[in-house]
FILO-587596 format. One line per 8 residues: their letters; for each residue x, y, z of N, C-alpha, C, O. Coordinates in steps of 0.1 Angstrom, whole numbers, plus 5000, padded with zeros to 4 digits. Last residue first. Example, Ala and Ser with C-alpha at 12.3 -4.5 7.8 and 13.67 -1.06 7.14 Angstrom:
BEGIN
SA	5128,4978,5071,5137,4989,5071,5129,5000,5079,5134,5011,5080 ~ 5132,4943,5078,5123,4955,5078,5132,4967,5078,5142,4967,5085
***
This chain:
BEGIN
XXXXXXXX	4656,5497,1263,4662,5505,1273,4662,5520,1270,4666,5529,1278 ~ 4646,5490,1238,4637,5490,1250,4643,5499,1261,4636,5506,1268 ~ 4669,5491,1223,4658,5500,1220,4648,5501,1232,4643,5512,1234 ~ 4685,5472,1236,4690,5486,1236,4678,5495,1233,4676,5506,1240 ~ 4671,5449,1229,4672,5453,1243,4676,5467,1244,4672,5474,1253 ~ 4674,5448,1202,4661,5450,1207,4661,5454,1222,4653,5462,1226 ~ 4702,5443,1200,4696,5456,1195,4682,5458,1200,4679,5470,1204 ~ 4703,5418,1211,4709,5428,1218,4704,5442,1213,4702,5451,1221
XXXXXXXX	4689,5403,1192,4684,5404,1206,4690,5415,1213,4683,5422,1221 ~ 4705,5406,1170,4692,5412,1170,4686,5413,1184,4679,5423,1187 ~ 4727,5391,1179,4729,5406,1176,4715,5412,1176,4714,5423,1181 ~ 4716,5366,1182,4721,5373,1194,4723,5388,1191,4719,5396,1200 ~ 4711,5360,1155,4700,5361,1165,4704,5368,1177,4696,5376,1183 ~ 4737,5359,1145,4728,5369,1140,4716,5371,1150,4712,5382,1152 ~ 4746,5336,1159,4752,5349,1162,4744,5361,1157,4742,5371,1163 ~ 4730,5317,1149,4729,5320,1163,4735,5333,1166,4730,5341,1175
XXXXXXXX	4739,5316,1123,4725,5320,1126,4723,5324,1140,4716,5333,1143 ~ 4765,5307,1126,4763,5321,1121,4748,5325,1124,4746,5337,1127 ~ 4760,5282,1136,4767,5291,1145,4765,5305,1140,4763,5315,1148 ~ 4748,5270,1114,4740,5272,1126,4747,5282,1135,4740,5289,1142 ~ 4771,5270,1097,4760,5277,1093,4750,5280,1105,4745,5291,1107 ~ 4788,5252,1111,4792,5266,1110,4781,5275,1106,4780,5286,1110 ~ 4773,5229,1109,4776,5234,1122,4780,5249,1121,4776,5257,1129 ~ 4773,5225,1082,4760,5227,1089,4763,5233,1102,4755,5242,1106
XXXXXXXX	4800,5220,1077,4793,5232,1071,4780,5235,1078,4777,5247,1080 ~ 4804,5197,1092,4811,5209,1096,4805,5222,1090,4804,5232,1096 ~ 4788,5179,1078,4785,5182,1092,4792,5195,1096,4786,5202,1104 ~ 4802,5179,1053,4788,5185,1054,4785,5188,1068,4778,5198,1071 ~ 4826,5167,1061,4826,5181,1056,4812,5187,1057,4811,5199,1061 ~ 4817,5142,1068,4823,5150,1078,4824,5164,1074,4823,5173,1083 ~ 4809,5133,1042,4799,5135,1053,4804,5144,1064,4797,5152,1070 ~ 4834,5132,1030,4824,5141,1025,4813,5144,1035,4808,5155,1037
XXXXXXXX	4845,5111,1044,4851,5124,1045,4841,5135,1040,4841,5146,1046 ~ 4828,5090,1038,4830,5094,1052,4835,5108,1053,4831,5116,1061 ~ 4832,5088,1010,4819,5091,1015,4820,5096,1030,4813,5106,1033 ~ 4859,5080,1010,4855,5093,1004,4841,5097,1009,4839,5109,1011 ~ 4856,5056,1023,4864,5066,1030,4861,5080,1023,4860,5090,1030 ~ 4841,5041,1005,4836,5044,1018,4843,5055,1024,4837,5063,1031 ~ 4859,5039,0982,4846,5045,0981,4840,5049,0995,4835,5060,0996 ~ 4881,5026,0994,4883,5039,0988,4869,5046,0987,4868,5058,0990
XXXXXXXX	4870,5001,1002,4875,5011,1012,4877,5025,1007,4874,5034,1014 ~ 4864,4990,0977,4853,4993,0987,4858,5003,0997,4850,5012,1001 ~ 4889,4989,0966,4879,4996,0959,4868,5000,0969,4863,5011,0970 ~ 4902,4971,0984,4907,4985,0982,4896,4994,0976,4895,5005,0980 ~ 4887,4948,0980,4887,4955,0993,4892,4969,0992,4887,4978,0999 ~ 4893,4943,0953,4879,4946,0957,4878,4953,0970,4870,4962,0972 ~ 4920,4937,0957,4916,4948,0948,4902,4952,0951,4898,4964,0952 ~ 4919,4914,0972,4925,4926,0978,4921,4939,0970,4919,4949,0975
XXXXXXXX	4908,4897,0953,4901,4899,0965,4906,4912,0972,4898,4920,0976 ~ 4928,4897,0933,4915,4902,0930,4907,4905,0942,4900,4915,0943 ~ 4949,4884,0948,4950,4898,0943,4937,4904,0940,4934,4916,0943 ~ 4938,4859,0952,4941,4868,0964,4942,4882,0959,4938,4891,0966 ~ 4938,4850,0926,4925,4852,0933,4927,4860,0945,4918,4868,0948 ~ 4966,4848,0922,4958,4858,0914,4944,4860,0920,4939,4872,0920 ~ 4971,4826,0939,4976,4840,0942,4969,4850,0934,4967,4861,0940 ~ 4958,4806,0925,4954,4809,0939,4959,4823,0942,4951,4830,0949
XXXXXXXX	4971,4806,0900,4956,4809,0901,4952,4813,0915,4944,4822,0917 ~ 4997,4799,0908,4994,4812,0902,4980,4816,0902,4976,4827,0905 ~ 4993,4774,0918,4998,4784,0927,4995,4798,0921,4991,4807,0928 ~ 4986,4761,0894,4977,4761,0905,4980,4772,0915,4972,4780,0920 ~ 5010,4764,0879,4997,4771,0875,4987,4771,0886,4980,4781,0887 ~ 5027,4749,0895,5029,4763,0893,5017,4770,0889,5014,4781,0893 ~ 5016,4723,0892,5015,4729,0905,5018,4745,0904,5012,4752,0911 ~ 5020,4720,0863,5007,4719,0869,5007,4726,0883,4998,4734,0885
XXXXXXXX	5048,4723,0856,5038,4733,0852,5025,4732,0859,5019,4743,0863 ~ 5062,4701,0867,5065,4715,0871,5054,4724,0868,5050,4733,0876 ~ 5050,4680,0854,5051,4680,0869,5054,4693,0874,5049,4697,0885 ~ 5055,4687,0828,5041,4687,0833,5041,4687,0848,5032,4694,0854 ~ 5083,4683,0827,5077,4696,0824,5063,4697,0829,5059,4708,0834 ~ 5085,4656,0834,5090,4665,0843,5084,4679,0840,5081,4687,0850 ~ 5074,4644,0810,5067,4642,0823,5072,4653,0833,5063,4658,0841 ~ 5094,4653,0793,5080,4657,0791,5072,4656,0804,5064,4665,0807
XXXXXXXX	5116,4640,0803,5116,4654,0803,5102,4660,0801,5098,4670,0807 ~ 5110,4613,0798,5112,4618,0812,5110,4633,0813,5104,4638,0822 ~ 5111,4606,0772,5098,4610,0777,5099,4615,0792,5089,4621,0797 ~ 5138,4597,0769,5133,4610,0763,5120,4615,0769,5119,4627,0770 ~ 5138,4573,0783,5147,4584,0788,5143,4597,0782,5144,4608,0788 ~ 5120,4559,0767,5117,4561,0781,5126,4573,0786,5120,4582,0793 ~ 5134,4558,0743,5121,4565,0743,5118,4568,0758,5113,4579,0761 ~ 5156,4542,0751,5158,4556,0746,5145,4564,0746,5146,4576,0750
XXXXXXXX	5143,4518,0758,5151,4526,0768,5153,4540,0763,5152,4549,0772 ~ 5132,4511,0733,5123,4514,0745,5130,4522,0755,5125,4531,0761 ~ 5155,4507,0718,5146,4517,0715,5137,4521,0726,5135,4533,0728 ~ 5166,4485,0732,5174,4497,0731,5165,4509,0727,5166,4520,0733 ~ 5145,4466,0729,5149,4470,0742,5157,4484,0742,5154,4493,0750 ~ 5145,4461,0701,5134,4468,0708,5137,4473,0722,5132,4484,0726 ~ 5178,4469,0688,5168,4459,0694,5157,4467,0700,5159,4479,0703 ~ 5188,4484,0658,5187,4484,0673,5176,4475,0677,5166,4473,0670
XXXXXXXX	5211,4492,0633,5200,4483,0637,5200,4483,0653,5211,4483,0659 ~ 5232,4506,0627,5221,4508,0618,5209,4500,0622,5198,4500,0616 ~ 5253,4506,0644,5251,4494,0635,5240,4496,0625,5239,4488,0616 ~ 5261,4533,0652,5267,4521,0657,5266,4510,0647,5276,4504,0642 ~ 5246,4553,0640,5261,4554,0639,5267,4541,0643,5278,4537,0638 ~ 5220,4547,0645,5225,4547,0631,5240,4547,0630,5245,4541,0621 ~ 5220,4550,0673,5217,4537,0667,5222,4536,0653,5228,4526,0649 ~ 5225,4577,0676,5234,4567,0682,5232,4553,0675,5242,4546,0672
XXXXXXXX	5202,4588,0664,5216,4590,0658,5226,4580,0663,5234,4575,0656 ~ 5182,4579,0680,5183,4574,0666,5196,4576,0660,5201,4569,0652 ~ 5189,4594,0704,5188,4579,0704,5189,4574,0690,5197,4564,0688 ~ 5187,4621,0696,5200,4615,0700,5200,4600,0700,5210,4594,0696 ~ 5159,4622,0691,5169,4624,0680,5183,4618,0683,5189,4612,0675 ~ 5150,4618,0717,5146,4609,0706,5156,4610,0694,5161,4600,0689 ~ 5161,4641,0729,5164,4627,0734,5161,4617,0723,5169,4608,0721 ~ 5148,4662,0715,5163,4661,0715,5167,4647,0719,5177,4641,0713
XXXXXXXX	5122,4656,0723,5126,4656,0708,5141,4655,0707,5146,4647,0699 ~ 5123,4659,0751,5119,4647,0745,5123,4646,0730,5128,4635,0726 ~ 5130,4686,0753,5139,4675,0758,5136,4662,0752,5145,4654,0749 ~ 5108,4698,0743,5120,4700,0736,5130,4689,0741,5138,4684,0732 ~ 5089,4691,0763,5087,4686,0749,5100,4687,0741,5104,4678,0733 ~ 5100,4705,0784,5099,4691,0785,5097,4685,0771,5104,4674,0768 ~ 5096,4731,0775,5110,4727,0777,5110,4711,0778,5119,4705,0773 ~ 5068,4731,0774,5076,4733,0761,5090,4728,0763,5096,4722,0754
XXXXXXXX	5061,4729,0801,5058,4718,0792,5066,4719,0779,5069,4709,0773 ~ 5073,4755,0809,5078,4742,0814,5074,4731,0805,5083,4722,0802 ~ 5059,4778,0800,5071,4773,0793,5076,4759,0797,5082,4752,0789 ~ 5037,4782,0816,5035,4780,0802,5047,4774,0795,5046,4766,0786 ~ 5047,4784,0842,5037,4774,0839,5035,4771,0825,5031,4760,0820 ~ 5065,4805,0838,5070,4792,0841,5060,4781,0838,5063,4771,0832 ~ 5046,4826,0834,5055,4822,0823,5061,4808,0825,5063,4801,0816 ~ 5033,4827,0858,5025,4823,0846,5034,4819,0835,5031,4810,0827
XXXXXXXX	5054,4835,0875,5048,4822,0877,5040,4817,0864,5041,4806,0860 ~ 5059,4860,0864,5070,4850,0864,5064,4836,0865,5068,4827,0858 ~ 5036,4875,0869,5039,4871,0855,5050,4860,0854,5050,4852,0845 ~ 5040,4879,0897,5030,4869,0893,5032,4866,0878,5030,4854,0874 ~ 5058,4899,0903,5063,4886,0902,5053,4875,0898,5056,4864,0894 ~ 5032,4921,0914,5047,4919,0912,5050,4904,0913,5045,4897,0922 ~ 5007,4927,0920,5009,4918,0909,5023,4916,0906,5027,4909,0896 ~ 5009,4945,0942,5003,4932,0944,5006,4922,0932,5007,4910,0935
XXXXXXXX	5021,4967,0930,5028,4960,0940,5022,4946,0942,5030,4936,0944 ~ 5000,4975,0913,5013,4971,0907,5022,4964,0917,5028,4954,0914 ~ 4981,4981,0932,4979,4970,0923,4992,4965,0916,4994,4953,0915 ~ 4991,5004,0943,4991,4992,0951,4988,4980,0943,4994,4969,0946 ~ 4988,5022,0922,5001,5020,0927,5001,5007,0935,5011,4999,0934 ~ 4960,5022,0921,4968,5018,0910,4982,5014,0914,4988,5004,0909 ~ 4953,5034,0946,4949,5020,0943,4957,5014,0931,4961,5003,0932 ~ 4962,5060,0942,4968,5052,0952,4965,5037,0950,4974,5029,0952
XXXXXXXX	4945,5068,0921,4959,5067,0919,4966,5059,0929,4975,5051,0926 ~ 4920,5066,0934,4923,5058,0923,4938,5057,0920,4942,5046,0917 ~ 4923,5085,0954,4921,5071,0958,4924,5062,0946,4930,5052,0948 ~ 4926,5108,0939,4937,5104,0948,4935,5090,0951,4945,5082,0951 ~ 4900,5109,0926,4912,5107,0918,4924,5103,0927,4932,5094,0922 ~ 4885,5114,0949,4883,5101,0941,4895,5098,0932,4899,5087,0931 ~ 4894,5139,0956,4896,5128,0965,4894,5114,0958,4902,5105,0960 ~ 4884,5154,0935,4898,5152,0936,4902,5141,0946,4911,5134,0944
XXXXXXXX	4857,5152,0940,4862,5147,0928,4877,5145,0929,4882,5135,0923 ~ 4855,5165,0966,4852,5151,0964,4858,5145,0951,4863,5134,0951 ~ 4884,5186,0974,4870,5184,0969,4868,5169,0967,4878,5161,0965 ~ 4905,5182,1003,4904,5183,0989,4889,5181,0985,4881,5175,0993 ~ 4909,5177,1030,4904,5191,1026,4901,5192,1011,4895,5202,1007 ~ 4921,5152,1032,4907,5154,1035,4901,5167,1031,4889,5168,1030 ~ 4945,5139,1025,4940,5150,1016,4925,5153,1019,4918,5155,1010 ~ 4947,5119,1043,4958,5129,1042,4954,5141,1034,4959,5152,1037
XXXXXXXX	4926,5102,1036,4925,5110,1048,4936,5121,1048,4933,5132,1054 ~ 4936,5091,1012,4924,5099,1012,4923,5108,1024,4920,5120,1023 ~ 4959,5077,1020,4960,5087,1010,4948,5097,1010,4949,5109,1007 ~ 4947,5059,1038,4957,5069,1043,4958,5081,1033,4958,5092,1037 ~ 4934,5042,1021,4926,5050,1030,4935,5062,1036,4930,5073,1037 ~ 4956,5030,1009,4947,5038,1001,4938,5047,1010,4936,5059,1006 ~ 4968,5018,1031,4975,5029,1024,4966,5037,1015,4968,5049,1014 ~ 4949,4999,1038,4952,5010,1048,4959,5021,1041,4957,5033,1044
XXXXXXXX	4952,4983,1016,4939,4989,1019,4941,5001,1028,4935,5012,1026 ~ 4978,4972,1017,4974,4982,1007,4961,4989,1009,4960,5001,1006 ~ 4993,4969,1050,4985,4964,1039,4981,4976,1029,4981,4987,1033 ~ 4989,4976,1086,4997,4972,1074,4987,4969,1062,4975,4967,1064 ~ 4984,5005,1105,4977,4993,1099,4985,4989,1087,4986,4997,1078 ~ 4995,5028,1112,4997,5017,1121,4991,5004,1116,4993,4994,1122 ~ 4985,5046,1094,4999,5043,1093,5003,5031,1102,5012,5023,1099 ~ 4959,5048,1102,4962,5042,1089,4976,5038,1088,4979,5027,1083
XXXXXXXX	4962,5061,1127,4956,5047,1127,4959,5040,1113,4961,5028,1113 ~ 4973,5085,1118,4981,5076,1126,4976,5062,1126,4983,5052,1126 ~ 4950,5095,1105,4962,5093,1098,4971,5083,1105,4977,5074,1099 ~ 4933,5098,1127,4929,5089,1116,4941,5085,1108,4943,5074,1103 ~ 4946,5117,1142,4945,5104,1148,4941,5094,1137,4946,5082,1137 ~ 4943,5139,1124,4956,5134,1128,4956,5120,1133,4964,5112,1130 ~ 4915,5142,1124,4921,5137,1112,4936,5132,1115,4940,5123,1109 ~ 4889,5142,1140,4902,5138,1145,4911,5133,1133,4913,5121,1132
XXXXXXXX	4862,5148,1137,4872,5157,1131,4886,5154,1136,4895,5163,1136 ~ 4845,5129,1144,4850,5138,1155,4860,5148,1150,4865,5156,1158 ~ 4843,5115,1120,4831,5122,1125,4834,5132,1137,4828,5142,1139 ~ 4868,5104,1118,4864,5115,1109,4852,5122,1114,4851,5135,1112 ~ 4868,5085,1139,4878,5096,1139,4873,5108,1130,4874,5119,1134 ~ 4848,5068,1130,4847,5075,1142,4856,5087,1143,4852,5098,1148 ~ 4860,5059,1105,4847,5067,1105,4845,5074,1118,4841,5086,1118 ~ 4882,5044,1115,4884,5057,1107,4872,5065,1107,4872,5078,1108
XXXXXXXX	4867,5023,1126,4876,5031,1134,4879,5045,1128,4878,5055,1134 ~ 4854,5013,1104,4847,5017,1115,4855,5026,1124,4850,5036,1128 ~ 4875,5006,1087,4867,5017,1083,4858,5022,1095,4855,5033,1095 ~ 4886,4984,1102,4894,4996,1099,4885,5008,1096,4887,5019,1101 ~ 4865,4966,1102,4870,4972,1115,4878,4984,1113,4877,4994,1120 ~ 4863,4961,1075,4852,4967,1082,4856,4973,1095,4852,4984,1098 ~ 4888,4948,1069,4885,4961,1064,4873,4968,1071,4874,4980,1073 ~ 4911,4932,1085,4896,4933,1086,4892,4947,1082,4894,4957,1089
XXXXXXXX	4936,4923,1060,4931,4929,1073,4916,4929,1073,4909,4925,1063 ~ 4963,4912,1043,4949,4909,1046,4946,4914,1060,4952,4911,1069 ~ 4991,4914,1041,4982,4925,1036,4968,4923,1039,4960,4933,1038 ~ 5001,4891,1050,5003,4903,1058,4994,4914,1054,4990,4922,1062 ~ 4993,4875,1028,4988,4872,1042,4990,4884,1051,4981,4887,1059 ~ 5007,4886,1007,4993,4887,1007,4987,4884,1021,4977,4890,1025 ~ 5033,4878,1016,5030,4892,1013,5015,4894,1014,5010,4904,1020 ~ 5032,4851,1016,5034,4858,1028,5030,4872,1027,5025,4878,1036
XXXXXXXX	5028,4846,0988,5018,4842,0998,5019,4849,1011,5010,4853,1017 ~ 5051,4857,0977,5038,4863,0974,5028,4859,0984,5019,4867,0989 ~ 5070,4838,0987,5071,4853,0990,5058,4860,0988,5054,4868,0996 ~ 5060,4814,0976,5061,4816,0991,5062,4831,0994,5055,4835,1004 ~ 5063,4820,0949,5050,4817,0954,5050,4819,0969,5040,4824,0975 ~ 5091,4822,0947,5083,4834,0943,5069,4832,0950,5063,4841,0955 ~ 5099,4796,0954,5104,4808,0962,5095,4820,0959,5091,4827,0969 ~ 5087,4781,0934,5083,4779,0948,5087,4791,0956,5080,4795,0965
XXXXXXXX	5101,4791,0911,5086,4793,0912,5082,4791,0927,5073,4798,0931 ~ 5127,4781,0917,5124,4795,0916,5109,4799,0918,5106,4808,0924 ~ 5122,4753,0916,5127,4759,0928,5124,4774,0928,5120,4780,0938 ~ 5114,4751,0888,5106,4747,0899,5109,4753,0913,5101,4758,0920 ~ 5136,4760,0874,5124,4767,0873,5114,4764,0885,5107,4772,0890 ~ 5155,4740,0882,5157,4754,0886,5144,4762,0885,5142,4770,0894 ~ 5143,4718,0869,5144,4718,0884,5147,4732,0889,5141,4736,0899 ~ 5146,4725,0843,5132,4724,0849,5133,4724,0864,5124,4730,0871
XXXXXXXX	5174,4725,0841,5166,4737,0839,5152,4737,0845,5148,4746,0851 ~ 5178,4698,0846,5183,4707,0855,5176,4721,0854,5174,4728,0863 ~ 5166,4688,0823,5160,4684,0836,5165,4694,0846,5158,4697,0856 ~ 5183,4694,0802,5171,4702,0804,5164,4699,0817,5156,4707,0822 ~ 5203,4674,0803,5206,4687,0808,5193,4696,0811,5193,4704,0820 ~ 5185,4643,0810,5195,4652,0803,5196,4665,0810,5191,4667,0821 ~ 5171,4622,0821,5164,4632,0813,5173,4642,0806,5169,4648,0796 ~ 5189,4608,0837,5183,4602,0825,5177,4612,0816,5177,4610,0803
XXXXXX	5194,4627,0857,5205,4623,0848,5199,4617,0835,5205,4619,0824 ~ 5169,4627,0870,5174,4639,0863,5185,4636,0853,5185,4642,0843 ~ 5169,4600,0879,5158,4605,0869,5163,4617,0862,5161,4618,0850 ~ 5190,4602,0897,5190,4592,0886,5181,4596,0875,5184,4595,0863 ~ 5181,4620,0916,5192,4623,0907,5193,4614,0895,5197,4619,0884 ~ 5160,4603,0926,5157,4616,0920,5168,4621,0911,5166,4625,0900
***
């Protein structure tokens, strides 16, 4: 391994550094997305029961006890349950935008490395070929095929190394980006459903208070009728 790096020149160390850095970023993002993945249906089912019972404090605590961006979006909506529906939708959208920024953190680094690594390898090849022909011209002006082949081989090592770095990094980037899209869809779904659940709980409360007023009016009429009969 060290022999190949030495043959490729100084740019091989740069490619090695890019590879190690990309692996560290990919591992951190993979762990972050793994912790952020939850059973959204189960969370919404529990939150829905709390909201139907008007247990808003318990719903907030349940959101706080659940990790991940989906739970934080739901928490933002439940925390402002008294807000109108239009305002609730804006709150959910703003919370989702903040979470998207956290989810996409460091991903541009992976895409940049996947794009730049082959260019670094190509640059190493060009510099290696140039250096080979310069050495030949300075020594004797004539080189055997063996010397040329050896120079070309050493120069092409960097191009191969650039592709070896770029291909796995691009695969990791695509995989992580698909996880981000999946989490974004879950956040969108959870935001829509929690707004609907909060709106339904408000309608139930309005119907309950309206029926209470009607019963009070009926009781007053009944009492007046009893007084008249008396």
